[in-house]
Structure formats: structure tokens, C-alpha cells
DSSP file (Angstrom, degrees, kcal/mol; ACC not computed):
  #  RESIDUE AA STRUCTURE BP1 BP2  ACC     N-H-->O    O-->H-N    N-H-->O    O-->H-N    TCO  KAPPA ALPHA  PHI   PSI    X-CA   Y-CA   Z-CA
    1    1 A X              0   0    0      0, 0.0     2,-0.4     0, 0.0    60,-0.2   0.000 360.0 360.0 360.0 137.8   -4.1   18.7   11.1
    2    2 A X  E     -A   60   0A   0     58,-3.4    58,-2.5    60,-0.0     2,-0.6  -0.946 360.0-161.1-113.2 127.6   -2.0   17.0    8.4
    3    3 A X  E     -A   59   0A   0     -2,-0.4    91,-2.1    56,-0.2     2,-0.4  -0.966   9.3-162.6-114.7 118.4   -3.7   14.2    6.2
    4    4 A X  E     -AB  58  93A   0     54,-3.1    54,-2.5    -2,-0.6     2,-0.4  -0.877   8.9-178.4-100.2 125.7   -1.2   11.9    4.5
    5    5 A X  E     -AB  57  92A   0     87,-2.7    87,-3.1    -2,-0.4     2,-0.4  -0.991   5.7-171.6-128.3 140.4   -2.2    9.8    1.6
    6    6 A X  E     -AB  56  91A   0     50,-2.7    50,-2.5    -2,-0.4     2,-0.6  -0.991   7.0-163.4-129.9 125.1   -0.2    7.3   -0.5
    7    7 A X  E     -AB  55  90A   0     83,-2.4    83,-1.7    -2,-0.4     2,-0.4  -0.921  14.1-170.1-105.9 121.3   -1.2    5.6   -3.6
    8    8 A X  E     -AB  54  89A   0     46,-2.9    46,-2.6    -2,-0.6     2,-0.5  -0.928  12.3-152.8-117.8 136.7    1.0    2.6   -4.4
    9    9 A X  E     -AB  53  88A   0     79,-3.0    78,-2.3    -2,-0.4    79,-1.2  -0.905  20.1-168.1-107.6 124.1    0.9    0.6   -7.7
   10   10 A X  E     -AB  52  86A   0     42,-3.7    42,-2.1    -2,-0.5     2,-0.5  -0.826  16.9-144.6-116.4 152.4    2.0   -3.0   -7.4
   11   11 A X  E     -AB  51  85A   0     74,-3.2    74,-2.4    -2,-0.3     2,-0.6  -0.951   7.3-162.8-113.3 138.0    2.8   -5.7   -9.8
   12   12 A X    >   -     0   0    0     38,-3.4     3,-1.4    -2,-0.5    72,-0.1  -0.774  17.1-158.4-115.3  80.1    1.8   -9.3   -8.9
   13   13 A X  T 3  S+     0   0    0     -2,-0.6     3,-0.1    70,-0.3    -2,-0.0  -0.386  71.8  15.6 -73.7 145.6    3.9  -11.4  -11.2
   14   14 A X  T 3  S+     0   0    0      1,-0.3     2,-0.3    -2,-0.1    -1,-0.2   0.389  86.1 145.0  80.0  -2.2    2.8  -15.0  -12.0
   15   15 A X    <   -     0   0    0     -3,-1.4    -1,-0.3     1,-0.1     3,-0.1  -0.529  25.9-178.1 -67.0 128.5   -0.8  -14.3  -10.6
   16   16 A X        +     0   0    0     -2,-0.3     2,-0.3     1,-0.2    -1,-0.1   0.428  56.5  19.9-114.6  -1.5   -3.3  -16.2  -12.7
   17   17 A X  S  > S-     0   0    0     32,-0.2     4,-2.1     1,-0.1     5,-0.2  -0.996  72.6-107.8-159.7 161.5   -6.7  -15.1  -11.1
   18   18 A X  H  > S+     0   0    0     -2,-0.3     4,-2.2     1,-0.2     5,-0.2   0.788 118.4  56.3 -58.3 -30.7   -8.6  -12.5   -9.0
   19   19 A X  H  > S+     0   0    0      2,-0.2     4,-1.8     1,-0.2    -1,-0.2   0.924 107.2  49.4 -68.1 -45.0   -8.7  -15.0   -6.1
   20   20 A X  H  > S+     0   0    0      2,-0.2     4,-1.0     1,-0.2    -2,-0.2   0.900 109.5  50.8 -57.4 -42.6   -5.1  -15.3   -6.2
   21   21 A X  H >X S+     0   0    0     -4,-2.1     4,-2.5     1,-0.2     3,-0.8   0.924 110.5  48.5 -63.4 -45.4   -4.6  -11.6   -6.2
   22   22 A X  H 3X S+     0   0    0     -4,-2.2     4,-1.9     1,-0.2    -1,-0.2   0.838 108.5  56.3 -64.1 -29.5   -6.9  -11.1   -3.2
   23   23 A X  H 3< S+     0   0    0     -4,-1.8     4,-0.4     1,-0.2    -1,-0.2   0.781 110.2  42.6 -65.3 -30.7   -5.0  -13.8   -1.6
   24   24 A X  H <X S+     0   0    0     -4,-1.0     4,-0.6    -3,-0.8    -2,-0.2   0.750 119.5  43.0 -88.6 -34.8   -1.7  -12.0   -2.0
   25   25 A X  H  X S+     0   0    0     -4,-2.5     4,-2.9     1,-0.2     5,-0.3   0.834  98.2  71.7 -87.5 -23.7   -3.0   -8.6   -1.0
   26   26 A X  H  X S+     0   0    0     -4,-1.9     4,-1.3    -5,-0.2    -1,-0.2   0.869  97.9  47.7 -60.8 -43.6   -5.2   -9.5    1.9
   27   27 A X  H  > S+     0   0    0     -4,-0.4     4,-2.1     2,-0.2    -1,-0.2   0.873 114.1  48.5 -69.5 -34.5   -2.2  -10.3    4.3
   28   28 A X  H  X S+     0   0    0     -4,-0.6     4,-2.4     1,-0.2    -2,-0.2   0.981 112.7  47.6 -69.3 -50.2   -0.5   -6.9    3.3
   29   29 A X  H  X S+     0   0    0     -4,-2.9     4,-0.6     1,-0.2    -1,-0.2   0.771 113.9  48.0 -63.2 -21.5   -3.7   -4.9    3.8
   30   30 A X  H  X S+     0   0    0     -4,-1.3     4,-0.5    -5,-0.3    -1,-0.2   0.838 115.2  44.3 -85.9 -35.6   -4.3   -6.6    7.2
   31   31 A X  H  X S+     0   0    0     -4,-2.1     4,-1.8    -3,-0.2     3,-0.3   0.782  98.1  68.4 -89.1 -25.9   -0.8   -6.0    8.4
   32   32 A X  H  X S+     0   0    0     -4,-2.4     4,-2.7     1,-0.2     5,-0.5   0.926  98.3  50.6 -48.2 -53.8   -0.1   -2.5    7.4
   33   33 A X  H  X S+     0   0    0     -4,-0.6     4,-1.4     1,-0.2    -1,-0.2   0.829 112.8  49.6 -57.2 -32.8   -2.6   -0.9    9.9
   34   34 A X  H  < S+     0   0    0     -4,-0.5    -1,-0.2    -3,-0.3    -2,-0.2   0.821 116.4  40.6 -74.1 -36.7   -0.9   -3.1   12.7
   35   35 A X  H  < S+     0   0    0     -4,-1.8    -2,-0.2    -3,-0.3    -1,-0.2   0.790 133.7  16.4 -85.2 -31.7    2.6   -2.1   11.8
   36   36 A X  H  < S-     0   0    0     -4,-2.7    -3,-0.2    -5,-0.2    -2,-0.2   0.484  93.5-122.2-127.7  -4.2    2.2    1.7   11.0
   37   37 A X  S  < S+     0   0    0     -4,-1.4     2,-0.3    -5,-0.5    -4,-0.2   0.991  71.2 121.7  61.1  58.6   -1.4    2.7   12.6
   38   38 A X        -     0   0    0     -6,-0.1     2,-0.3    -5,-0.1    -1,-0.2  -0.918  68.9-100.8-143.1 173.9   -2.7    3.9    9.3
   39   39 A X  E     -C   57   0A   0     18,-2.5    18,-2.3    -2,-0.3     2,-0.4  -0.780  38.3-172.9-100.7 137.6   -5.8    2.9    7.1
   40   40 A X  E     +C   56   0A   0     -2,-0.3     2,-0.3    16,-0.2    16,-0.2  -0.993  12.2 154.6-135.9 139.3   -5.1    0.6    4.1
   41   41 A X  E     -C   55   0A   0     14,-1.8    14,-3.1    -2,-0.4     2,-0.5  -0.982  48.1-101.9-154.8 159.5   -7.4   -0.5    1.3
   42   42 A X  E     +C   54   0A   0     -2,-0.3    12,-0.3    12,-0.3     3,-0.1  -0.791  42.2 175.6 -80.8 124.7   -7.3   -1.7   -2.5
   43   43 A X  E     +     0   0A   0     10,-2.1     2,-0.3    -2,-0.5    11,-0.2   0.459  49.1   6.3-114.2  -3.0   -8.3    1.4   -4.3
   44   44 A X  E    S+C   53   0A   0      9,-1.3     9,-1.3     1,-0.1    -1,-0.2  -0.979 100.1  44.6-168.8 170.9   -8.0    0.6   -8.1
   45   45 A X    >   +     0   0    0     -2,-0.3     3,-1.0     7,-0.2     6,-0.2   0.819  56.9 155.2  52.5  40.7   -7.4   -2.0  -10.7
   46   46 A X  T 3   +     0   0    0      1,-0.2    -1,-0.1     6,-0.1    -2,-0.0   0.753  69.4  51.6 -71.8 -24.9   -9.7   -4.5   -8.9
   47   47 A X  T 3  S+     0   0    0      2,-0.0     2,-0.5     0, 0.0    -1,-0.2   0.466  90.2  91.5 -91.8   1.2  -10.4   -6.4  -12.1
   48   48 A X    X   -     0   0    0     -3,-1.0     3,-0.6     3,-0.2   -31,-0.1  -0.823  62.3-152.2-102.8 128.9   -6.8   -6.9  -13.2
   49   49 A X  T 3  S+     0   0    0     -2,-0.5   -32,-0.2     1,-0.2    -1,-0.1   0.888  88.4  33.0 -72.0 -40.9   -5.0  -10.0  -12.2
   50   50 A X  T 3  S+     0   0    0    -34,-0.1   -38,-3.4   -39,-0.1     2,-0.4   0.310 111.5  59.0-106.9  14.3   -1.4   -8.9  -12.1
   51   51 A X  E <   -A   11   0A   0     -3,-0.6     2,-0.3   -40,-0.2    -3,-0.2  -0.986  56.2-178.8-138.8 148.4   -1.6   -5.3  -11.0
   52   52 A X  E     -A   10   0A   0    -42,-2.1   -42,-3.7    -2,-0.4     2,-0.4  -0.977  15.6-151.9-142.8 153.5   -3.1   -3.8   -7.9
   53   53 A X  E     -AC   9  44A   0     -9,-1.3   -10,-2.1    -2,-0.3    -9,-1.3  -0.999  18.5-177.3-123.4 126.9   -3.5   -0.2   -6.5
   54   54 A X  E     -AC   8  42A   0    -46,-2.6   -46,-2.9    -2,-0.4     2,-0.4  -0.922  11.6-149.3-120.7 148.5   -3.6    0.2   -2.8
   55   55 A X  E     -AC   7  41A   0    -14,-3.1   -14,-1.8    -2,-0.4     2,-0.4  -0.953   7.2-167.3-119.7 137.6   -4.1    3.4   -0.8
   56   56 A X  E     -AC   6  40A   0    -50,-2.5   -50,-2.7    -2,-0.4     2,-0.4  -0.975   6.2-174.5-124.3 137.0   -2.8    4.3    2.6
   57   57 A X  E     +AC   5  39A   0    -18,-2.3   -18,-2.5    -2,-0.4     2,-0.3  -0.974   6.7 171.6-129.7 143.1   -3.9    7.2    4.8
   58   58 A X  E     -A    4   0A   0    -54,-2.5   -54,-3.1    -2,-0.4     2,-0.4  -0.990  20.2-143.3-145.1 156.4   -2.7    8.6    8.1
   59   59 A X  E     +A    3   0A   0     -2,-0.3     2,-0.3   -56,-0.2   -56,-0.2  -0.972  31.2 154.0-120.1 137.3   -3.6   11.7   10.1
   60   60 A X  E     -A    2   0A   0    -58,-2.5   -58,-3.4    -2,-0.4     3,-0.0  -0.966  50.5-127.5-154.9 165.1   -0.9   13.7   12.1
   61   61 A X  S    S+     0   0    0     -2,-0.3     2,-0.4   -60,-0.2   -58,-0.1   0.285  97.5  60.8 -95.0   9.2   -0.1   17.1   13.4
   62   62 A X     >  -     0   0    0    -60,-0.2     4,-1.9     1,-0.1     5,-0.2  -0.976  66.5-155.3-140.8 117.1    3.4   17.0   11.7
   63   63 A X  H  > S+     0   0    0     -2,-0.4     4,-1.9     1,-0.2     5,-0.1   0.807  96.2  53.8 -71.8 -25.1    3.8   16.8    8.0
   64   64 A X  H  > S+     0   0    0      2,-0.2     4,-2.9     1,-0.2    -1,-0.2   0.903 107.7  50.6 -73.3 -35.6    7.3   15.2    8.2
   65   65 A X  H  > S+     0   0    0      2,-0.2     4,-2.2     1,-0.2    -2,-0.2   0.893 111.9  47.5 -56.7 -44.6    6.0   12.5   10.5
   66   66 A X  H  X S+     0   0    0     -4,-1.9     4,-1.8     2,-0.2    -2,-0.2   0.904 113.9  47.4 -69.2 -41.7    3.2   11.8    8.0
   67   67 A X  H  X S+     0   0    0     -4,-1.9     4,-2.3     2,-0.2     5,-0.2   0.973 112.7  48.4 -59.1 -60.2    5.6   11.7    5.1
   68   68 A X  H  X S+     0   0    0     -4,-2.9     4,-2.2     1,-0.2    -2,-0.2   0.839 109.3  51.9 -52.2 -41.9    8.1    9.5    6.9
   69   69 A X  H  X S+     0   0    0     -4,-2.2     4,-2.1     2,-0.2    -1,-0.2   0.900 112.3  47.3 -59.8 -47.3    5.4    6.9    8.1
   70   70 A X  H  X S+     0   0    0     -4,-1.8     4,-1.7     1,-0.2    -1,-0.2   0.870 110.8  49.0 -69.7 -35.9    4.1    6.6    4.5
   71   71 A X  H  X S+     0   0    0     -4,-2.3     4,-2.1     2,-0.2    -2,-0.2   0.901 110.1  53.8 -76.1 -36.4    7.6    6.2    3.0
   72   72 A X  H  X S+     0   0    0     -4,-2.2     4,-2.6     1,-0.2    -2,-0.2   0.874 106.7  52.6 -57.8 -41.1    8.4    3.5    5.7
   73   73 A X  H  X S+     0   0    0     -4,-2.1     4,-1.9     2,-0.2    -1,-0.2   0.911 106.8  50.7 -67.3 -37.0    5.3    1.6    4.7
   74   74 A X  H  X S+     0   0    0     -4,-1.7     4,-1.9     2,-0.2    -2,-0.2   0.931 111.9  48.0 -56.2 -48.7    6.3    1.5    1.2
   75   75 A X  H  X S+     0   0    0     -4,-2.1     4,-3.0     1,-0.2     5,-0.2   0.905 109.1  54.9 -64.6 -38.6    9.7    0.2    2.1
   76   76 A X  H  X S+     0   0    0     -4,-2.6     4,-2.3     1,-0.2    -1,-0.2   0.892 105.1  50.9 -60.5 -39.3    8.1   -2.4    4.4
   77   77 A X  H  X S+     0   0    0     -4,-1.9     4,-0.8     2,-0.2    -1,-0.2   0.902 113.0  47.9 -63.8 -41.1    5.9   -3.7    1.6
   78   78 A X  H  < S+     0   0    0     -4,-1.9     3,-0.5     1,-0.2    -2,-0.2   0.956 117.6  41.7 -62.2 -51.4    9.2   -4.0   -0.6
   79   79 A X  H  < S+     0   0    0     -4,-3.0     3,-0.2     1,-0.2    -2,-0.2   0.783 121.0  36.7 -69.7 -33.7   11.1   -5.7    2.2
   80   80 A X  H  < S+     0   0    0     -4,-2.3    -1,-0.2    -5,-0.2    -2,-0.2   0.348 114.7  52.6-105.2   4.4    8.5   -8.1    3.6
   81   81 A X    ><  +     0   0    0     -4,-0.8     3,-2.2    -3,-0.5    -1,-0.2  -0.485  53.1 167.2-138.9  70.9    6.7   -9.1    0.3
   82   82 A X  T 3  S+     0   0    0      1,-0.3    -1,-0.1    -3,-0.2    -4,-0.0   0.687  76.4  62.7 -63.8 -14.1    9.3  -10.3   -2.2
   83   83 A X  T 3  S+     0   0    0    -71,-0.1     2,-0.4   -59,-0.1    -1,-0.3   0.447  98.2  67.0 -81.6  -1.8    6.4  -11.8   -4.4
   84   84 A X  S <  S-     0   0    0     -3,-2.2     2,-0.5    -7,-0.2   -72,-0.2  -0.957  73.4-150.3-121.6 130.1    5.0   -8.3   -4.9
   85   85 A X  E     -B   11   0A   0    -74,-2.4   -74,-3.2    -2,-0.4     2,-0.9  -0.942  10.9-138.9-110.7 125.0    6.8   -5.6   -6.8
   86   86 A X  E     +B   10   0A   0     -2,-0.5   -76,-0.2   -76,-0.2     3,-0.1  -0.736  25.7 176.0 -76.0 104.2    6.3   -2.0   -6.0
   87   87 A X  E     -     0   0A   0    -78,-2.3     2,-0.3    -2,-0.9    -1,-0.2   0.889  60.8 -16.0 -79.3 -39.0    6.0   -0.2   -9.4
   88   88 A X  E     -B    9   0A   0    -79,-1.2   -79,-3.0     2,-0.0     2,-0.3  -0.983  57.4-166.6-161.9 153.8    5.3    3.3   -8.4
   89   89 A X  E     -B    8   0A   0     -2,-0.3     2,-0.4   -81,-0.2   -81,-0.2  -0.993   2.2-165.2-144.1 152.0    4.1    5.3   -5.5
   90   90 A X  E     -B    7   0A   0    -83,-1.7   -83,-2.4    -2,-0.3     2,-0.5  -0.988   5.4-160.2-136.8 129.7    2.8    8.9   -4.7
   91   91 A X  E     -B    6   0A   0     -2,-0.4     2,-0.4   -85,-0.2   -85,-0.2  -0.924   7.5-173.4-113.5 139.7    2.5   10.6   -1.5
   92   92 A X  E     -B    5   0A   0    -87,-3.1   -87,-2.7    -2,-0.5     2,-0.4  -0.994   5.2-162.9-128.8 125.1    0.2   13.6   -1.0
   93   93 A X  E      B    4   0A   0     -2,-0.4   -89,-0.2   -89,-0.2   -30,-0.0  -0.920 360.0 360.0-108.7 135.4    0.0   15.7    2.1
   94   94 A X              0   0    0    -91,-2.1   -90,-0.1    -2,-0.4    -1,-0.1   0.309 360.0 360.0-134.6 360.0   -2.9   18.0    2.8
């Protein structure tokens, strides 16, 4: 069994409140599991207005498939959320 985890650091330019931040992250976090069959949650930087850290996790029997799925999910965030900038991401397989 392979567990793939991805930590993504986001920049939310122009955001002025935590409420605004949650409003921008909520649709992303709701859509990712539907698109890619993985778990998604905000994992860090909860009190910072213009930055966010989200975590994605998937389980597979193939390391290549897990890696590919997580990379596709990062590209999906970049392509479908022009108001959110992916600053950095890290994928870890176990």
C-alpha cells in the first residue's frame, strides 16, 4: 500500500480577512475530492490572511499512480483558480 501526501502552499493576493480566505479555499477543498478521489484539508497558516497551506492525501497500490494523481491535482488548482497562486508544493510517498 502506498500513501501519497502533498502539501501545497498558496498565496491569496488581495485577500483582506480570514472570512474571505475561507470563502476562497472552501470551493477548492470541496471540489478536489470529487475530481481526484482524494482527501483535502487546510493544514496550516490558518491565521494568515493571504497565505494558506492545504494537504492532499491518496492511497494506492502504485507509487506512480499516486504521484501522478497528486501532481494533476496541483495543476488543476493552478488552472481552475486564477485568483490563487501556488507558491510551492511537496509530494511525499510512503
